[in-house]
VOPAGU-2260 file (C-alpha; in pm, 1 decimal, decimal comma):
REM VOPAGU-2260
SITE   aa  ch    i         X         Y         Z
SITE  UNK   A    0    2541,5   -1930,2     718,3
SITE  UNK   A    1    2912,1   -1938,7     800,5
SITE  UNK   A    2    3174,6   -2205,9     741,7
SITE  UNK   A    3    3351,1   -2439,3     977,8
SITE  UNK   A    4    3718,7   -2362,7    1045,6
SITE  UNK   A    5    3950,6   -2518,8     790,0
SITE  UNK   A    6    3669,8   -2542,5     535,0
SITE  UNK   A    7    3541,6   -2867,0     686,8
SITE  UNK   A    8    3205,3   -3003,9     583,5
SITE  UNK   A    9    2959,0   -3057,7     870,2
SITE  UNK   A   10    2843,7   -3419,4     888,6
SITE  UNK   A   11    2634,8   -3371,4    1204,4
SITE  UNK   A   12    2459,2   -3051,3    1307,4
SITE  UNK   A   13    2260,5   -3002,0    1627,6
SITE  UNK   A   14    2066,5   -2692,6    1731,6
SITE  UNK   A   15    2091,9   -2652,7    2109,4
SITE  UNK   A   16    1891,5   -2330,5    2080,9
SITE  UNK   A   17    1811,8   -2079,5    1805,8
SITE  UNK   A   18    2158,8   -1923,3    1846,7
SITE  UNK   A   19    2375,6   -2206,6    1981,6
SITE  UNK   A   20    2472,6   -2475,9    1732,0
SITE  UNK   A   21    2706,2   -2774,4    1753,3
SITE  UNK   A   22    2863,1   -2938,6    1448,3
SITE  UNK   A   23    3098,2   -3230,1    1384,4
SITE  UNK   A   24    3294,2   -3272,5    1063,4
SITE  UNK   A   25    3434,6   -3574,1     883,8
SITE  UNK   A   26    3758,5   -3555,5    1087,2
SITE  UNK   A   27    3560,6   -3598,4    1414,8
SITE  UNK   A   28    3631,7   -3239,7    1519,7
SITE  UNK   A   29    3347,6   -3070,8    1710,9
SITE  UNK   A   30    3265,5   -2700,9    1675,0
SITE  UNK   A   31    3029,4   -2460,0    1849,8
SITE  UNK   A   32    2858,7   -2146,0    1725,5
SITE  UNK   A   33    2695,0   -1897,3    1962,9
SITE  UNK   A   34    2572,8   -1665,0    1687,1
SITE  UNK   A   35    2347,7   -1885,8    1478,3
SITE  UNK   A   36    2627,3   -2026,6    1260,6
SITE  UNK   A   37    2802,7   -1709,0    1148,8
SITE  UNK   A   38    3125,7   -1797,5    1331,7
SITE  UNK   A   39    3253,9   -2124,3    1477,2
SITE  UNK   A   40    3506,9   -2220,2    1744,7
SITE  UNK   A   41    3661,7   -2562,0    1804,0
SITE  UNK   A   42    3545,9   -2754,2    2111,2
SITE  UNK   A   43    3734,5   -3074,2    2031,4
SITE  UNK   A   44    3988,1   -3180,1    1771,7
SITE  UNK   A   45    4106,8   -3539,7    1753,3
SITE  UNK   A   46    4465,7   -3599,5    1850,6
SITE  UNK   A   47    4710,9   -3682,1    1578,2
SITE  UNK   A   48    4945,6   -3973,0    1598,8
SITE  UNK   A   49    4933,5   -4278,4    1816,2
SITE  UNK   A   50    4815,9   -4266,4    2175,0
SITE  UNK   A   51    5005,2   -4475,6    2428,9
SITE  UNK   A   52    4811,8   -4666,7    2692,6
């Protein structure tokens, strides 16, 4: 119904329940909706730049 933040295109969509949905986009960001897909919030966004180990 709604759109992912930033206009991203969902590449993976999982229904946890009728109202709770999880989606990942092509940037590997993960989003959650608690209202059946009307609105989305970010759960994880990949870090930018190089990580030091």
